[in-house]
C-alpha positions as CSV (number, residue, x, y, z in Angstrom):
1,M,115.8,346.2,131.8
2,D,115.8,349.1,129.2
3,I,116.5,348.5,125.6
4,L,119.7,350.3,125.7
5,S,121.2,348.0,128.4
6,I,120.1,344.9,126.2
7,K,121.7,346.3,123.1
8,N,125.0,346.8,125.0
9,R,124.7,343.3,126.6
10,F,124.1,341.4,123.5
11,G,126.1,343.8,121.0
12,I,123.2,345.0,119.0
13,V,123.8,348.2,117.2
14,G,121.0,350.5,115.7
15,N,118.0,352.6,116.6
16,H,115.7,351.6,113.8
17,P,112.1,351.5,115.2
18,L,111.4,348.0,113.8
19,L,114.8,346.7,115.5
20,N,113.7,348.4,118.7
21,R,110.2,346.7,118.6
22,A,111.7,343.5,118.1
23,I,113.8,343.6,121.2
24,E,110.6,345.0,123.1
25,V,108.5,342.0,121.9
26,A,111.5,339.6,122.9
27,I,111.6,340.9,126.6
28,E,108.0,340.7,126.8
29,V,107.4,337.3,125.7
30,A,110.6,335.9,127.4
31,P,108.9,335.0,130.8
32,T,106.2,332.9,129.1
33,D,106.6,329.5,127.5
34,L,105.0,330.6,124.3
35,T,106.6,329.3,121.0
36,I,108.3,332.2,119.2
37,L,109.1,332.5,115.3
38,I,111.8,335.0,114.4
39,I,111.4,336.3,110.7
40,G,114.0,337.9,108.7
41,E,116.4,337.6,105.9
42,S,119.6,335.7,106.2
43,G,122.3,337.8,107.8
44,T,119.9,340.1,109.8
45,G,121.1,338.9,113.3
46,K,118.1,336.3,114.0
47,E,120.3,334.1,116.0
48,I,120.9,336.8,118.7
49,F,117.2,336.9,119.8
50,P,116.8,333.3,121.0
51,H,119.7,334.2,123.4
52,I,117.8,337.3,124.6
53,I,114.5,335.3,125.1
54,H,116.3,332.6,127.1
55,S,118.4,334.9,129.2
56,F,115.0,336.5,130.3
57,S,113.1,333.5,130.8
58,K,112.4,331.3,133.9
59,R,114.6,328.7,132.2
60,K,117.7,330.8,131.9
61,H,119.7,328.6,134.3
62,N,119.0,325.4,132.2
63,T,120.4,324.2,129.0
64,F,120.2,326.4,125.7
65,I,120.8,324.6,122.4
66,A,120.8,326.1,118.7
67,V,120.1,323.6,116.0
68,N,120.6,324.6,112.4
69,C,117.9,322.4,110.6
70,G,119.6,323.2,107.2
71,A,123.1,321.8,108.2
72,I,121.8,318.3,109.4
73,P,121.2,315.7,106.7
74,E,117.6,314.5,106.2
75,G,118.6,310.9,107.3
76,T,120.0,311.9,110.7
77,I,117.9,314.8,111.8
78,E,115.4,312.7,113.7
79,S,118.2,311.0,115.6
80,E,119.8,314.4,116.4
81,L,116.5,315.8,117.7
82,F,115.1,312.9,119.4
83,G,117.9,310.5,120.0
84,H,118.0,306.7,119.1
85,E,118.1,303.4,120.5
86,K,121.3,301.2,120.2
87,G,121.0,299.2,116.9
88,S,118.1,301.2,115.5
89,F,120.1,301.7,112.3
90,T,123.4,301.2,110.9
91,G,126.1,303.0,112.8
92,A,123.7,303.2,116.0
93,I,126.4,301.4,118.1
94,E,125.1,302.9,121.3
95,K,121.9,304.6,122.9
96,R,122.1,308.4,122.2
97,K,120.1,311.4,123.7
98,G,118.5,313.8,121.3
99,Y,118.4,317.7,121.8
100,F,114.9,317.7,123.1
101,E,116.0,315.1,126.0
102,V,119.3,317.1,126.8
103,A,117.5,320.4,126.7
104,N,114.6,319.4,129.1
105,N,113.4,322.5,130.9
106,G,115.5,324.6,128.8
107,T,115.2,326.1,125.4
108,I,115.9,324.8,121.9
109,F,116.6,327.3,119.0
110,L,115.5,325.7,115.6
111,D,117.2,327.9,112.9
112,E,116.3,327.5,109.2
113,I,113.0,325.6,110.4
114,S,111.8,325.7,106.8
115,E,114.6,323.2,105.8
116,M,113.1,320.6,108.2
117,P,111.8,317.6,106.5
118,L,108.0,317.1,106.4
119,S,108.2,313.8,108.3
120,T,110.3,315.5,111.0
121,Q,107.8,318.5,111.1
122,A,105.1,316.0,112.0
123,K,107.0,314.8,114.9
124,L,108.0,318.4,115.9
125,L,104.4,319.2,116.1
126,R,103.7,316.2,118.4
127,V,106.4,317.4,120.8
128,L,105.1,321.1,120.8
129,E,101.3,319.9,121.6
130,T,101.9,317.0,123.9
131,G,105.5,317.2,125.2
132,E,106.1,313.7,123.8
133,F,108.5,312.1,121.5
134,Y,109.9,308.8,120.5
135,K,113.4,307.9,119.9
136,V,114.4,306.4,116.7
137,G,113.9,302.6,117.0
138,S,111.9,302.9,120.2
139,S,108.1,302.4,120.9
140,V,108.3,303.9,124.3
141,P,107.2,307.9,124.6
142,Q,109.3,310.2,126.5
143,K,108.2,313.4,128.0
144,T,110.1,316.7,127.7
145,N,109.4,320.3,128.8
146,V,111.3,322.4,126.2
147,R,110.8,326.0,125.1
148,V,111.0,326.3,121.2
149,V,112.3,329.4,119.4
150,A,112.4,328.9,115.5
151,A,113.7,331.2,113.0
152,T,113.2,331.4,109.1
153,N,114.4,333.5,106.3
154,V,111.7,332.3,103.8
155,D,107.9,333.1,103.6
156,L,106.4,330.0,105.4
157,L,103.0,330.8,104.2
158,Q,104.2,330.5,100.6
159,A,106.0,327.3,101.7
160,V,102.7,325.8,103.1
161,K,101.0,326.6,99.5
162,S,103.7,324.7,98.0
163,N,103.4,321.7,100.4
164,K,106.9,322.3,101.6
165,F,105.8,323.2,105.2
166,R,102.9,321.9,107.3
167,E,100.2,324.2,107.9
168,D,99.4,323.0,111.3
169,L,102.9,323.5,112.4
170,Y,103.1,327.0,110.9
171,Y,100.2,328.1,113.0
172,R,101.7,326.3,116.1
173,I,105.2,328.0,115.9
174,S,104.1,331.5,114.8
175,T,102.1,332.3,118.0
176,I,104.3,335.4,118.6
177,P,106.2,336.3,115.4
178,I,109.4,338.7,115.7
179,Y,110.2,340.6,112.5
180,L,113.8,341.9,111.9
181,P,114.1,344.3,109.2
182,P,116.8,344.0,106.3
183,L,119.8,346.2,106.7
184,R,118.8,348.1,103.5
185,D,115.8,349.6,105.2
186,R,117.6,350.5,108.5
187,G,118.9,353.9,107.2
188,E,121.5,355.4,109.6
189,D,121.9,352.2,111.4
190,I,124.3,351.0,108.4
191,L,126.9,353.7,109.2
192,L,126.6,353.0,113.0
193,L,127.3,349.4,112.2
194,A,130.1,350.1,109.8
195,K,131.9,352.2,112.5
196,K,131.5,349.7,115.1
197,F,132.8,346.8,112.9
198,A,135.7,349.1,111.8
199,L,136.6,349.7,115.5
200,D,136.4,345.9,116.4
201,F,138.6,344.8,113.5
202,A,141.1,347.6,114.4
203,E,141.3,346.1,117.8
204,K,141.5,342.5,116.5
205,Y,144.2,343.2,113.9
206,K,146.0,345.8,116.1
207,M,145.8,348.7,113.5
208,P,144.1,352.0,113.2
209,P,140.3,351.8,112.3
210,I,139.2,352.7,108.9
211,R,137.1,355.8,108.2
212,F,134.8,356.5,105.2
213,T,134.5,359.8,103.4
214,N,131.1,361.4,102.9
215,D,130.8,360.0,99.4
216,A,131.6,356.5,100.6
217,Q,129.0,356.8,103.5
218,E,126.4,357.9,100.9
219,M,127.4,354.8,98.9
220,L,127.0,352.7,102.0
221,L,123.4,354.1,102.5
222,K,122.5,353.4,98.8
223,Y,123.8,349.9,98.6
224,N,121.2,347.0,98.7
225,W,123.1,344.7,101.1
226,P,121.5,341.5,100.1
227,G,123.7,339.8,102.6
228,N,122.5,342.2,105.4
229,V,124.6,342.7,108.5
230,R,126.8,339.7,108.0
231,Q,127.7,340.9,104.6
232,L,128.6,344.5,105.8
233,K,130.7,342.9,108.6
234,N,132.7,340.9,106.0
235,I,133.2,343.7,103.8
236,I,134.6,346.0,106.7
237,E,137.0,343.3,107.6
238,Q,138.2,342.9,104.1
239,I,138.8,346.6,103.8
240,S,140.4,346.6,107.3
241,I,143.0,344.0,106.3
242,I,143.6,344.8,102.4
243,E,143.6,348.6,102.2
244,K,146.8,350.3,103.5
245,K,145.2,353.8,103.6
246,R,142.7,354.2,106.5
247,E,140.6,356.8,104.9
248,I,138.2,355.1,102.3
249,D,136.5,356.9,99.6
250,S,133.7,355.9,97.3
251,E,136.1,354.5,94.3
252,T,137.9,352.2,96.8
253,L,134.6,351.2,98.5
254,K,133.1,350.3,95.2
255,N,135.6,347.6,94.6
256,Y,134.2,345.7,97.6
257,L,130.5,346.1,96.9
258,P,129.4,343.1,94.5
259,N,127.0,344.3,91.7
260,Y,126.8,347.9,93.2
261,L,123.9,350.0,92.0
262,D,123.4,353.7,92.5
263,S,119.9,353.3,94.0
264,K,118.2,351.1,96.3
265,L,115.6,350.3,93.8
266,P,115.4,346.6,92.8
267,V,116.9,345.7,89.3
268,L,114.2,346.2,86.5
269,V,114.4,343.4,83.9
270,T,112.7,343.9,80.5
271,S,109.7,341.8,81.4
272,N,108.7,344.8,83.5
273,E,108.8,342.7,86.7
274,Y,110.9,343.5,89.9
275,I,113.2,341.3,91.6
276,D,111.8,340.6,95.0
277,Y,115.1,340.3,97.0
278,K,113.4,338.6,99.9
279,T,112.6,335.4,97.6
280,F,116.5,334.8,97.5
281,N,118.7,333.6,100.3
282,T,121.9,335.0,99.3
283,E,123.6,337.6,97.4
284,R,124.9,335.1,94.9
285,E,121.4,333.7,94.1
286,I,120.3,337.2,93.3
287,L,123.4,337.7,90.9
288,F,122.8,334.6,89.2
289,K,119.1,335.2,88.9
290,I,119.9,338.7,87.2
291,L,122.3,337.0,84.8
292,F,119.9,334.3,83.8
293,D,117.2,336.9,83.2
294,M,119.6,339.0,81.3
295,K,120.5,335.9,79.1
296,N,116.8,335.5,78.5
297,D,116.1,339.0,77.6
298,I,119.2,339.0,75.3
299,S,117.8,335.9,73.5
300,N,114.4,337.6,73.2
301,L,116.1,340.7,71.8
302,K,118.0,338.6,69.3
303,A,114.9,337.0,68.0
304,K,113.1,340.3,67.6
305,I,116.0,341.7,65.7
306,K,116.1,338.7,63.4
307,E,112.3,339.1,62.7
308,L,113.0,342.7,61.7
309,N,115.8,341.9,59.5
310,D,113.7,339.1,57.8
311,L,110.8,341.7,57.2
312,I,113.4,344.3,55.8
313,E,114.9,341.7,53.6
314,S,111.3,340.6,52.3
315,Q,110.5,344.2,51.6
316,K,113.9,344.6,49.5
317,S,113.0,341.5,47.6
318,I,109.7,343.0,46.7
319,S,111.0,346.4,45.5
320,K,113.7,345.0,43.4
321,P,112.9,343.7,39.7
322,H,112.7,340.1,39.5
323,F,115.0,338.2,37.1
324,I,114.2,334.7,35.7
325,P,117.5,332.7,36.0
326,L,118.5,331.1,32.6
327,N,120.4,328.3,34.3
328,D,118.3,325.8,36.4
329,K,121.4,325.1,38.5
330,I,121.6,328.9,39.5
331,Q,118.0,328.5,40.7
332,E,118.7,325.3,42.4
333,T,121.6,327.0,44.3
334,I,119.4,329.8,45.4
335,I,116.7,327.7,46.7
336,I,119.0,325.2,48.5
337,D,121.7,327.6,50.0
338,E,119.3,329.9,51.9
339,P,117.9,327.2,54.2
340,I,121.4,326.0,54.9
341,K,122.4,329.6,56.1
342,T,119.4,329.8,58.3
343,I,120.1,326.7,59.9
344,N,123.8,327.7,60.5
345,K,122.6,330.8,62.4
346,Q,120.2,328.9,64.4
347,E,122.8,326.5,65.4
348,E,125.4,329.3,66.2
349,Q,122.7,331.0,68.3
350,E,121.9,327.7,70.1
351,K,125.5,327.2,70.7
352,Q,126.1,330.7,72.1
353,E,123.2,330.6,74.3
354,K,124.4,327.2,75.8
355,D,127.8,328.5,76.2
356,E,126.5,331.4,78.4
357,I,124.7,328.9,80.5
358,L,127.8,326.9,80.9
359,S,129.6,330.0,81.8
360,L,127.3,331.0,84.6
361,E,127.8,327.5,85.8
362,E,131.6,327.7,85.8
363,K,131.3,330.8,87.9
364,E,129.3,329.2,90.6
365,K,131.5,326.2,90.5
366,E,134.5,328.4,90.7
367,L,133.1,330.1,93.7
368,I,132.3,326.8,95.6
369,I,135.8,325.5,95.0
370,R,137.4,328.6,96.0
371,A,135.3,328.7,99.3
372,L,136.1,324.8,100.1
373,K,139.9,325.4,99.4
374,K,139.8,328.4,101.6
375,H,138.2,326.6,104.6
376,N,140.3,323.2,103.9
377,G,137.3,321.4,102.8
378,K,135.2,322.2,105.7
379,R,131.7,322.5,104.2
380,K,130.1,324.0,107.3
381,L,132.4,327.0,107.1
382,A,132.5,327.0,103.4
383,A,128.6,327.2,103.4
384,A,128.8,330.0,105.7
385,D,131.2,332.1,103.6
386,L,129.0,331.6,100.5
387,G,125.8,332.5,102.4
388,I,124.1,329.2,101.9
389,S,123.0,326.2,103.9
390,E,125.3,323.1,104.3
391,R,122.6,321.1,102.6
392,T,122.5,323.2,99.5
393,L,126.2,323.3,99.3
394,Y,126.3,319.4,99.5
395,R,123.7,319.4,96.4
396,K,125.9,321.6,94.5
397,I,129.0,319.5,95.3
398,K,127.2,316.5,93.8
399,Q,125.8,318.5,91.1
400,Y,129.3,319.6,89.9
401,N,130.8,316.2,90.9
402,L,133.5,318.1,93.0
403,N,136.0,315.8,94.8
404,L,137.9,318.1,97.2
């Protein structure tokens, strides 16, 4: 089957060489039983490729299961994957099959595999090497014949160095890597996707499709798209619903592009280091990183200005004639009063910096509350809307003591 027919079948839009190469590799390895690792930032469409691989494999008529490792709590993930025996833990009121048992002779897609706990990684490695696993609460090994396709949006080699991912498992799952380029690197594909989404939402909401002026198209091409295809799709949907006019210019579009920059170049901070967007999972993490860096830079700048002012004042005092005070109380006042002023300035600066940090935390808290209310408290949907894993959302809820 040629690439074009596969794109039509699975709804893939774009002609970038790296995207075409990813499809070619997926077709080539599909008939084998090799473990595949799909690499790409969040929102690049990694979830489509396991379906392509399964559909062109000899397992296509058997079970396909997709598992989001980041959305399963650490205490239950082994039970979800491998099953459990009745009474093996509190709440285990009956025997249960795990995904590896249910998907026997089929395919399992392990999304966000970097979120899998180290103890579970060891058991996954055993399954990949021997085809054996143990149910929770059982000492009897079971056999399974499952093809594993994994995906990650983080640098697993860096995770290995940080002792967050097993090295032996990394080399076991990365036999055949498939890389998906970020949207910002796909050039004209951005405009093709925007047009496709505009038509989709026009059909969905029974309205004329939106169109972009030349300056708006240029803005789409220049924007960094930290949320990739998912972000573009969400923005096109927002514009399609909210805007009454169907022709969208750059001024209108700018209102929907968070942290819009006139260039694709990463933000340059005063420490002369570039922000590597690949190290962040979401657009909001990038935004908060930039804000915190700006806060640190402002604090450093304030300190530099204070040093300069102190130096100027000292030079002024040297150039002025010195008068010996006749009253001891005057001299005492001069000696005591100056340190008090300095202390007050330091306290004021510390309070200001503390307020800035609290302000950022309040913004993050507000975003989380808004997402949870939007989805009636459903954390999975709220996490997807925020562009973070459900586990990260749970941690943030606990951090801010949110009872919604």
